[in-house]
TIDREN-332892 format. One record per residue (C-alpha): residue in one letter; x, y, z. Coordinates in Angstrom, 1 decimal, always signed. Layout:
<site><aa>A</aa><x>X</x><y>Y</y><z>Z</z></site>
...
***
This chain:
<site><aa>M</aa><x>+0.0</x><y>+0.0</y><z>+0.0</z></site>
<site><aa>K</aa><x>+2.8</x><y>+2.4</y><z>+0.9</z></site>
<site><aa>T</aa><x>+4.6</x><y>+1.7</y><z>-2.3</z></site>
<site><aa>K</aa><x>+1.4</x><y>+2.5</y><z>-4.3</z></site>
<site><aa>L</aa><x>+1.0</x><y>+5.8</y><z>-2.5</z></site>
<site><aa>I</aa><x>+4.6</x><y>+6.8</y><z>-3.2</z></site>
<site><aa>A</aa><x>+4.2</x><y>+5.8</y><z>-6.9</z></site>
<site><aa>V</aa><x>+1.0</x><y>+7.9</y><z>-7.1</z></site>
<site><aa>A</aa><x>+2.7</x><y>+10.9</y><z>-5.4</z></site>
<site><aa>V</aa><x>+5.7</x><y>+10.7</y><z>-7.7</z></site>
<site><aa>G</aa><x>+3.4</x><y>+10.4</y><z>-10.7</z></site>
<site><aa>L</aa><x>+1.4</x><y>+13.5</y><z>-9.7</z></site>
<site><aa>V</aa><x>+4.6</x><y>+15.5</y><z>-9.1</z></site>
<site><aa>G</aa><x>+5.9</x><y>+14.5</y><z>-12.5</z></site>
<site><aa>A</aa><x>+2.6</x><y>+15.4</y><z>-14.2</z></site>
<site><aa>F</aa><x>+2.6</x><y>+18.9</y><z>-12.6</z></site>
<site><aa>A</aa><x>+6.3</x><y>+19.4</y><z>-13.5</z></site>
<site><aa>L</aa><x>+5.6</x><y>+18.6</y><z>-17.2</z></site>
<site><aa>A</aa><x>+2.3</x><y>+20.5</y><z>-17.4</z></site>
<site><aa>P</aa><x>+2.6</x><y>+23.8</y><z>-19.3</z></site>
<site><aa>V</aa><x>+2.8</x><y>+26.8</y><z>-17.0</z></site>
<site><aa>V</aa><x>-0.2</x><y>+29.0</y><z>-17.3</z></site>
<site><aa>Q</aa><x>+0.5</x><y>+32.5</y><z>-16.3</z></site>
<site><aa>A</aa><x>-2.2</x><y>+34.8</y><z>-15.2</z></site>
<site><aa>A</aa><x>-2.5</x><y>+37.9</y><z>-17.2</z></site>
<site><aa>D</aa><x>-1.9</x><y>+41.3</y><z>-15.6</z></site>
<site><aa>A</aa><x>-5.2</x><y>+42.9</y><z>-16.6</z></site>
<site><aa>D</aa><x>-4.2</x><y>+46.4</y><z>-15.7</z></site>
<site><aa>A</aa><x>-1.0</x><y>+46.3</y><z>-17.7</z></site>
<site><aa>A</aa><x>-2.8</x><y>+44.7</y><z>-20.7</z></site>
<site><aa>Q</aa><x>-5.5</x><y>+47.3</y><z>-20.6</z></site>
<site><aa>A</aa><x>-3.0</x><y>+50.1</y><z>-20.3</z></site>
<site><aa>L</aa><x>-1.1</x><y>+48.7</y><z>-23.3</z></site>
<site><aa>A</aa><x>-4.3</x><y>+48.4</y><z>-25.3</z></site>
<site><aa>K</aa><x>-5.1</x><y>+52.0</y><z>-24.6</z></site>
<site><aa>K</aa><x>-1.6</x><y>+53.2</y><z>-25.4</z></site>
<site><aa>E</aa><x>-1.5</x><y>+51.2</y><z>-28.7</z></site>
<site><aa>G</aa><x>-4.9</x><y>+52.5</y><z>-29.8</z></site>
<site><aa>C</aa><x>-6.6</x><y>+49.1</y><z>-29.7</z></site>
<site><aa>L</aa><x>-9.5</x><y>+50.7</y><z>-27.8</z></site>
<site><aa>K</aa><x>-10.3</x><y>+52.9</y><z>-30.8</z></site>
<site><aa>C</aa><x>-11.9</x><y>+49.9</y><z>-32.5</z></site>
<site><aa>H</aa><x>-12.3</x><y>+47.3</y><z>-29.8</z></site>
<site><aa>A</aa><x>-14.1</x><y>+47.5</y><z>-26.4</z></site>
<site><aa>I</aa><x>-13.6</x><y>+45.0</y><z>-23.7</z></site>
<site><aa>D</aa><x>-17.2</x><y>+43.6</y><z>-23.6</z></site>
<site><aa>K</aa><x>-19.2</x><y>+45.2</y><z>-26.4</z></site>
<site><aa>K</aa><x>-18.9</x><y>+45.6</y><z>-30.1</z></site>
<site><aa>K</aa><x>-17.5</x><y>+48.9</y><z>-31.5</z></site>
<site><aa>E</aa><x>-16.0</x><y>+49.1</y><z>-35.0</z></site>
<site><aa>A</aa><x>-14.6</x><y>+45.7</y><z>-34.4</z></site>
<site><aa>K</aa><x>-15.3</x><y>+42.7</y><z>-32.2</z></site>
<site><aa>S</aa><x>-15.0</x><y>+43.1</y><z>-28.4</z></site>
<site><aa>F</aa><x>-12.0</x><y>+41.6</y><z>-26.7</z></site>
<site><aa>T</aa><x>-14.4</x><y>+39.2</y><z>-24.9</z></site>
<site><aa>D</aa><x>-15.8</x><y>+37.9</y><z>-28.2</z></site>
<site><aa>I</aa><x>-12.2</x><y>+37.5</y><z>-29.5</z></site>
<site><aa>G</aa><x>-11.3</x><y>+35.5</y><z>-26.3</z></site>
<site><aa>K</aa><x>-14.4</x><y>+33.3</y><z>-26.8</z></site>
<site><aa>K</aa><x>-13.5</x><y>+32.7</y><z>-30.5</z></site>
<site><aa>Y</aa><x>-10.0</x><y>+31.5</y><z>-29.7</z></site>
<site><aa>A</aa><x>-10.8</x><y>+29.7</y><z>-26.3</z></site>
<site><aa>G</aa><x>-9.2</x><y>+26.3</y><z>-26.1</z></site>
<site><aa>K</aa><x>-7.6</x><y>+26.4</y><z>-29.5</z></site>
<site><aa>A</aa><x>-4.0</x><y>+25.2</y><z>-29.6</z></site>
<site><aa>D</aa><x>-2.8</x><y>+27.9</y><z>-31.9</z></site>
<site><aa>S</aa><x>-4.7</x><y>+30.8</y><z>-30.3</z></site>
<site><aa>E</aa><x>-1.7</x><y>+32.6</y><z>-29.0</z></site>
<site><aa>A</aa><x>+0.2</x><y>+32.3</y><z>-32.2</z></site>
<site><aa>K</aa><x>-2.7</x><y>+33.5</y><z>-34.3</z></site>
<site><aa>L</aa><x>-3.4</x><y>+36.5</y><z>-32.0</z></site>
<site><aa>L</aa><x>+0.4</x><y>+37.4</y><z>-32.0</z></site>
<site><aa>H</aa><x>+0.4</x><y>+37.4</y><z>-35.8</z></site>
<site><aa>H</aa><x>-2.8</x><y>+39.4</y><z>-35.9</z></site>
<site><aa>I</aa><x>-1.4</x><y>+42.2</y><z>-33.7</z></site>
<site><aa>T</aa><x>+2.0</x><y>+42.3</y><z>-35.2</z></site>
<site><aa>S</aa><x>+1.5</x><y>+41.7</y><z>-39.0</z></site>
<site><aa>G</aa><x>-0.9</x><y>+44.4</y><z>-40.2</z></site>
<site><aa>E</aa><x>-3.0</x><y>+41.8</y><z>-42.1</z></site>
<site><aa>K</aa><x>-6.3</x><y>+42.8</y><z>-43.6</z></site>
<site><aa>V</aa><x>-9.3</x><y>+42.7</y><z>-41.4</z></site>
<site><aa>K</aa><x>-13.0</x><y>+42.9</y><z>-42.2</z></site>
<site><aa>M</aa><x>-14.8</x><y>+45.6</y><z>-40.3</z></site>
<site><aa>E</aa><x>-18.4</x><y>+45.3</y><z>-39.0</z></site>
<site><aa>D</aa><x>-19.6</x><y>+47.5</y><z>-41.9</z></site>
<site><aa>G</aa><x>-18.1</x><y>+45.0</y><z>-44.4</z></site>
<site><aa>T</aa><x>-15.1</x><y>+47.2</y><z>-45.4</z></site>
<site><aa>E</aa><x>-11.5</x><y>+45.9</y><z>-45.2</z></site>
<site><aa>E</aa><x>-8.5</x><y>+47.7</y><z>-43.8</z></site>
<site><aa>D</aa><x>-5.1</x><y>+46.9</y><z>-42.5</z></site>
<site><aa>H</aa><x>-5.1</x><y>+46.0</y><z>-38.8</z></site>
<site><aa>K</aa><x>-2.9</x><y>+48.4</y><z>-36.8</z></site>
<site><aa>I</aa><x>+0.4</x><y>+46.9</y><z>-35.7</z></site>
<site><aa>I</aa><x>+1.2</x><y>+47.4</y><z>-32.1</z></site>
<site><aa>K</aa><x>+4.4</x><y>+49.3</y><z>-31.6</z></site>
<site><aa>T</aa><x>+5.8</x><y>+47.6</y><z>-28.6</z></site>
<site><aa>K</aa><x>+8.5</x><y>+45.0</y><z>-29.3</z></site>
<site><aa>D</aa><x>+8.5</x><y>+43.8</y><z>-25.7</z></site>
<site><aa>V</aa><x>+7.5</x><y>+40.1</y><z>-26.1</z></site>
<site><aa>A</aa><x>+6.3</x><y>+40.0</y><z>-22.4</z></site>
<site><aa>E</aa><x>+3.9</x><y>+42.9</y><z>-23.0</z></site>
<site><aa>Q</aa><x>+2.6</x><y>+41.3</y><z>-26.2</z></site>
<site><aa>K</aa><x>+2.1</x><y>+37.9</y><z>-24.5</z></site>
<site><aa>N</aa><x>+0.4</x><y>+39.5</y><z>-21.5</z></site>
<site><aa>L</aa><x>-2.0</x><y>+41.4</y><z>-23.8</z></site>
<site><aa>I</aa><x>-2.8</x><y>+38.1</y><z>-25.6</z></site>
<site><aa>A</aa><x>-3.2</x><y>+36.2</y><z>-22.3</z></site>
<site><aa>W</aa><x>-5.6</x><y>+38.9</y><z>-21.0</z></site>
<site><aa>I</aa><x>-7.7</x><y>+38.7</y><z>-24.2</z></site>
<site><aa>L</aa><x>-7.9</x><y>+34.9</y><z>-24.0</z></site>
<site><aa>S</aa><x>-8.8</x><y>+35.2</y><z>-20.3</z></site>
<site><aa>L</aa><x>-12.0</x><y>+37.1</y><z>-21.2</z></site>
<site><aa>K</aa><x>-13.8</x><y>+34.1</y><z>-22.6</z></site>
***
């Protein structure tokens, strides 16, 4: 019995050690960056403006394996986006090159699901 408990404990420790680290987003810093970068001109947190809300974006990408990569590409590439009125325009590229700030913004958006 004792051996089984030790084996289970070792297995749990190993599972937690290998699990991806999920870092909580700093919501205040993310919102400050969104404001500074002009994201709030078209996006609101929880309602539609000229573009989808951050909450709707978080829901769209929730649970998808490539969500972080897709959002990072979206905010750094300037790709075409379709606006609510059907027009297309280049998405604004965020100016910060600080990867931690970019990842925090993405983590915050994904947390809004």
